[in-house]
Each structure stands twice: as structure tokens, then as C-alpha cells.
N, C-alpha and C positions, 0 to 999 in steps of 0.2 A: 212452734215455740219461738218467741222473740230471742234475738241474739244475746241480750244480757242474761236471760235465763239459761240459755245453752252454756254460756261462759261460766256462770255460777255453778251449774251442774257439773261441768267438766272439771272445774277446780275442786269442788267438793268430793268428787268421786275419784279423782286422780286420772281421769281419762285424757288422752292426748288427741283423740280422733272421735268424730261422730259422723254417722251416715245422714245424708239429707234425702228425704223421700217426698214425693208429691202427695196430693190428696188421696190417690189410689194406692198409696204405700209402695210405689215403684221407686227404686233407687235412682236418684238423679245426680248424686255426687257425694263427695266427702268434705268434711270441714275439719281442719286441724287447729290445735291451740295456737300454733304459729300463725295461721291465717287470721285468727281473732286478735292476736297481739300486734300484728303488723298492719292491720286494716286502718285506713284513714278514719279519723273520728268525725270529720266534717265532710259534707258533700263537696265534690270538686266544683270549681267555678265553671259556669257555662261559657261557651264561646263568646256570647254577648258581653258577659261580665269581663272577660279577658280583653276584649276589644275596647272596653271603656277605660282601660288604664292608660293614662297619657304616657307617650314615649318621652324619653329624656334626650 
């Protein structure tokens, strides 16, 4: 399930945690509402992108 759908479901149901399973339904982790609220919204810059920033 895509993260936006997980977030919506958690908000709608009042859940603060969700289990994360692989394709075989084996538990691989937990996801919390805090994780979703504090996650970066954009991808982190690559080392090449950081190196391209001119120094002052």
C-alpha cells in the first residue's frame, strides 16, 4: 500500500502504528504516525549534487 494511503488510513481509523510486511506476509517492521509526520518530503540530494554547490 502506498504511504499516502497508509497515512490516510491511519488518520481515519485513529491508529498510531502499522505493521510492515513483505510479500510473504512476514513482519519486517513497524511504521508509526510520528515516522510519517517527520519523514522528509523530498529525496535527499545525492553526493554529486552536494559537490556541485559552489563554496563561499
